[in-house]
C-alpha positions in Angstrom: 146.1 78.0 93.7 146.3 81.7 93.7 142.9 83.2 93.0 144.3 86.5 92.0 146.0 84.9 89.1 142.9 83.4 87.7 141.8 85.0 84.4 138.0 84.9 84.7 135.2 85.2 87.2 134.3 81.5 86.6 137.8 80.4 87.3 138.0 82.4 90.5 134.6 81.1 91.7 135.7 77.5 91.1 138.7 78.1 93.2 136.7 79.7 96.0 133.9 77.1 95.9 136.4 74.3 96.4 138.0 76.2 99.2 134.8 76.9 101.2 133.3 73.5 100.8 134.5 72.3 104.2 133.3 75.5 105.9 129.7 74.3 106.2 130.6 71.3 108.4 133.0 73.4 110.5 130.4 76.1 111.1 128.2 73.7 113.1 131.2 72.6 115.2 132.6 76.0 115.8 129.2 77.4 116.8 128.6 74.6 119.2 132.0 74.9 120.8 132.2 78.7 120.4 135.6 78.5 118.7 137.0 80.8 116.0 137.3 79.3 112.5 141.1 79.5 112.2 141.2 76.8 109.5 138.8 78.8 107.3 141.1 81.9 107.3 144.2 79.7 106.8 142.6 78.3 103.7 141.4 81.6 102.4 144.9 82.9 102.8 146.3 79.9 101.0 144.5 80.9 97.8 145.4 84.6 98.4 141.7 85.6 98.7 142.6 88.6 101.0 144.4 90.3 98.1 141.5 90.1 95.6 140.2 93.6 96.2 143.7 95.3 96.1 143.8 97.4 92.9 145.7 96.1 89.9 148.2 99.0 90.0 149.3 97.7 93.4 149.5 94.1 92.3 146.1 92.9 93.2 143.2 91.6 91.1 141.2 94.8 91.4 137.8 93.1 91.2 134.5 95.0 90.9 132.1 95.5 93.8 129.6 93.1 92.1 132.2 90.4 91.9 133.3 90.8 95.4 129.7 90.4 96.6 129.3 87.2 94.7 132.3 85.7 96.5 131.1 87.1 99.9 127.7 85.5 99.4 129.3 82.2 98.5 131.5 82.2 101.7 128.5 83.2 103.8 126.4 80.4 102.4 128.9 78.0 103.8 129.6 79.9 107.1 128.1 83.3 107.9 130.6 84.2 110.6 133.5 83.7 108.2 131.8 85.6 105.5 130.9 88.6 107.6 134.4 88.7 109.1 136.5 88.5 106.0 134.0 90.9 104.3 135.2 93.8 106.5 138.7 93.2 105.3 137.8 92.9 101.6 135.5 95.9 101.7 138.1 98.2 103.5 140.7 97.3 100.8 138.1 98.0 98.1 137.4 101.4 99.6 141.0 102.3 100.1 141.8 101.3 96.5 139.0 103.5 95.2 139.4 106.6 97.3 143.2 106.5 97.8 142.5 108.5 101.0 145.7 107.3 102.8 149.3 108.3 102.2 150.7 106.4 99.3 153.6 104.8 101.2 151.2 103.5 103.9 148.9 102.0 101.3 151.8 100.4 99.5 153.2 98.9 102.7 149.8 97.6 103.7 149.0 96.1 100.3 152.5 94.5 100.1 152.0 92.8 103.5 148.6 91.5 102.4 150.0 90.0 99.2 153.0 88.6 101.0 151.3 86.8 103.9 147.6 87.5 103.7 147.7 90.1 106.5 144.2 91.1 107.7 142.8 94.5 108.7 139.5 95.8 110.2 138.2 99.1 111.4 137.8 99.5 115.2 135.4 102.3 116.0 132.7 101.0 118.3 132.9 101.5 122.1 130.5 100.4 124.8 130.4 104.0 126.1 129.5 105.6 122.8 127.6 102.8 121.0 127.7 102.6 117.2 129.8 105.3 115.6 127.1 105.8 113.0 125.0 107.5 115.7 127.6 110.2 116.2 129.2 109.3 119.5 132.8 110.6 120.0 135.3 107.9 121.0 136.8 107.9 124.5 139.9 106.3 123.0 142.7 109.0 123.0 145.8 109.7 121.1 148.5 112.1 122.1 151.8 113.2 120.5 154.9 112.2 122.4 158.4 112.8 120.9 157.3 112.5 117.4 155.1 109.4 117.8 151.5 108.7 118.8 150.5 107.2 122.1 147.0 105.6 122.1 144.9 104.4 125.0 141.4 103.0 124.9 139.1 100.0 124.4 137.1 99.0 121.4 134.3 96.5 121.2 132.9 94.4 118.2 136.4 93.9 116.8 135.5 91.2 114.3 138.3 88.8 113.4 140.2 89.8 116.5 142.0 86.5 116.9 143.6 86.8 113.4 143.8 90.5 112.7 147.2 92.0 111.8 146.1 95.6 111.7 143.6 97.6 113.7 142.3 100.8 112.1 141.4 102.6 115.4 139.4 105.8 115.9 140.7 108.0 118.7 140.3 111.6 119.8 143.5 113.6 119.3 144.1 115.3 122.6 145.8 118.3 121.2 143.1 119.2 118.7 139.9 117.4 119.7 139.7 115.9 116.2 138.9 112.3 115.6 141.6 110.4 113.8 142.0 106.9 112.4 145.3 105.3 113.5 146.7 102.2 111.8 147.9 100.0 114.7 149.8 96.8 114.0 149.1 93.8 116.2 152.8 93.6 117.0 152.8 97.0 118.8 153.5 96.8 122.6 150.4 97.3 124.6 147.9 95.8 122.1 145.8 93.1 123.7 142.6 91.2 123.0 140.0 90.7 125.8 137.9 87.7 124.8 134.5 89.2 125.6 132.5 87.9 122.7 129.4 86.1 124.1 126.8 86.8 121.4 124.5 84.0 120.5 124.6 85.2 116.9 127.7 85.1 114.6 129.6 83.3 117.4 132.5 82.6 115.0 133.3 86.2 114.2 135.5 86.5 117.3 134.3 90.1 117.8 136.2 90.5 121.1 137.3 93.8 122.8 140.6 95.4 121.6 142.5 96.9 124.5 145.1 99.6 123.9 147.4 100.5 126.7 150.1 103.1 126.2 150.5 101.9 122.6 153.2 103.7 120.7 152.9 104.0 116.9 154.7 106.1 114.3 153.7 109.6 113.2 152.5 108.0 109.9 150.1 105.8 111.8 147.6 108.7 111.7 146.1 107.7 108.3 142.9 109.8 108.3 141.1 112.6 110.0 137.3 112.1 110.4 135.4 115.0 109.0 132.2 115.8 111.0 129.0 115.8 109.1 127.6 113.7 106.3 129.8 110.8 105.3 130.3 109.8 101.7 128.3 106.8 100.6 130.3 103.6 100.9 129.5 100.9 98.3 131.8 98.4 100.0 129.4 98.1 102.9 127.2 96.0 100.7 129.3 93.1 101.8 126.9 93.1 104.8 123.7 92.3 103.0 125.6 89.9 100.7 126.5 88.0 103.8 122.9 87.7 105.0 121.8 86.8 101.5 124.2 83.9 101.6 122.8 82.7 104.9 119.3 82.9 103.5 120.3 80.9 100.5 121.8 78.2 102.9 118.4 78.1 104.7 116.6 77.5 101.4 119.0 74.8 100.5 118.4 73.0 103.8 114.6 73.5 103.7 114.4 71.9 100.2 116.6 68.9 101.2 114.6 68.4 104.4 111.3 68.5 102.5 112.6 66.1 99.9 113.9 63.6 102.5 111.2 63.8 105.2 108.4 61.4 104.7 106.2 60.7 107.7 104.1 57.5 107.6 100.9 59.6 107.4 101.9 60.4 103.8 102.6 58.4 100.7 105.7 60.5 99.9 107.9 63.3 101.1 106.4 66.6 102.3 107.8 68.4 99.3 104.7 67.2 97.5 102.4 69.0 99.9 100.8 72.2 98.5 101.5 74.2 101.7 105.2 73.2 101.7 105.5 74.2 98.0 103.9 77.5 98.9 106.5 78.3 101.5 109.4 77.2 99.3 108.0 79.4 96.5 107.7 82.3 98.9 111.4 81.8 99.8 112.4 81.8 96.2 110.4 85.0 95.6 112.2 86.7 98.4 115.6 85.5 97.3 115.1 86.6 93.8 113.8 90.0 94.9 116.7 90.5 97.3 119.4 89.3 94.9 118.2 91.5 92.0 118.1 94.6 94.3 121.5 93.9 95.8 123.3 93.3 92.5 121.6 96.0 90.5 122.7 98.6 92.9 126.2 97.1 93.1 126.4 97.3 89.3 125.2 100.9 89.4 128.1 101.6 91.8 130.6 99.9 89.6 129.5 101.9 86.6 129.2 105.3 88.4 131.8 108.0 88.6 132.7 109.8 91.8 130.0 112.4 91.5 127.3 109.8 90.8 128.5 107.6 93.7 128.2 110.6 96.1 124.4 110.6 95.5 123.8 106.8 96.1 123.4 106.9 99.9 119.6 106.2 99.7 120.0 103.2 97.4 122.9 101.7 99.4 121.1 102.0 102.7 117.8 100.7 101.3 119.6 97.6 99.9 121.1 96.7 103.3 117.8 97.0 105.2 115.7 95.3 102.5 118.0 92.4 102.0 118.6 91.8 105.7 114.9 91.9 106.4 114.3 89.5 103.5 117.0 87.1 105.0 115.2 87.1 108.3 111.9 86.3 106.6 113.5 83.6 104.5 115.0 81.8 107.5 111.6 82.0 109.3 109.9 80.4 106.3 112.5 77.7 106.1 112.0 76.9 109.7 108.2 76.6 109.1 109.0 74.0 106.4 111.1 72.0 108.8 108.7 72.5 111.7 109.9 71.5 115.2 112.9 69.8 113.7 114.3 73.3 112.9 114.7 73.9 116.7 117.0 71.0 117.2 120.6 71.8 117.9 121.5 69.4 115.1 119.7 71.6 112.6 121.6 74.4 111.0 118.4 76.4 110.8 118.6 77.4 114.4 122.0 78.8 113.7 120.9 80.6 110.6 118.0 82.1 112.6 120.4 83.5 115.2 122.9 84.7 112.6 120.6 86.6 110.3 119.2 88.6 113.2 122.7 90.1 113.8 122.2 91.9 110.5 119.5 94.1 112.0 122.3 95.7 114.1 124.8 96.2 111.4 124.9 99.7 109.8 122.9 101.4 108.6 120.1 100.7 111.1 116.5 100.7 109.9 115.4 103.4 112.4 118.0 105.8 111.0 117.5 104.9 107.3 113.7 105.1 106.9 113.4 108.7 107.9 116.3 109.6 105.6 114.4 107.8 102.8 111.4 109.9 103.4 113.6 113.0 103.1 115.1 111.6 99.9 111.6 110.9 98.4 110.4 114.4 99.2 113.5 116.1 97.8 113.3 114.1 94.6 109.6 114.1 93.9 109.0 114.8 90.2 105.7 116.7 90.6 106.1 120.0 92.3 102.5 121.2 92.2 99.9 120.9 95.0 97.4 118.0 95.0 93.9 119.1 94.3 
């Protein structure tokens, strides 16, 4: 089945749902054994999922942001690590298709490789020395021109999907100019290595190891973009992050309801689902889920319907969605654990994994401490009443 050939959203979702069904059971095993979900990516490639966000003019399905988020939520409901990982690839392609900011020939070659064999790409910008690139640190990774090609040296951390990536979009300081460039580095290049450093207790299956680049030679066209200092343009594709955590929160609700329906201690005449305090918590979960889902998808639809100028003014909404939905996901998992009680802390319960995984979202961009002050500035700048309060 090729999901890009399906004609409707419903047909595509049916294909995806059947594909991700085994992911849930694998997630528990992969987490316990700290193994990467290779089978999940093999099966996503088998249905051509990595090509869904390639624009139609390049032979992809060209799906909307809203539709992409629905699929990402579904994958993450089965396995958060797989959802977050493949989300980077899907979002990057979505962004490239919308902005066309790379050379046309580079885009065509990349898209053709993805369609042909499901090649995967991720951005590699974070370094231990500089922290998150969103905080303005300049990379210590360097690129220098030698005989018409680029030579890159450095180390990147948080390289999600490292075990299966085919392309690394790496930030590096160009020695000749001091500019920060993005360089498209193929995995096949000499000097590319993965140092298996990923020891996080959250999102264990993302394989976010260190990328090590030692005297890596790439072509002149590998410089795909120059990073412009200052305010970055809003990026709708980053909504794949809250979609992932919303999917995990939904999985927590699923488990809490099943547990409450099945668990019947002998002190009661029926399952705990009948207890008012349990219904209260499940209702609170549903309230948070509905609120988060409506916020996420209303802003995604706004992005889909907006032109370039309108999108350039959506930074506040996009950032607010990420923070609000992620915080809701944390609260939802906590409520689900309260439904299950001490059972939620068992290694056999998926709730303890959901608890660890949703907290990773607090550290995905944008971070709350950066967003909230900017929302204050946004509110002040956009107030409708300009007269003093009496």
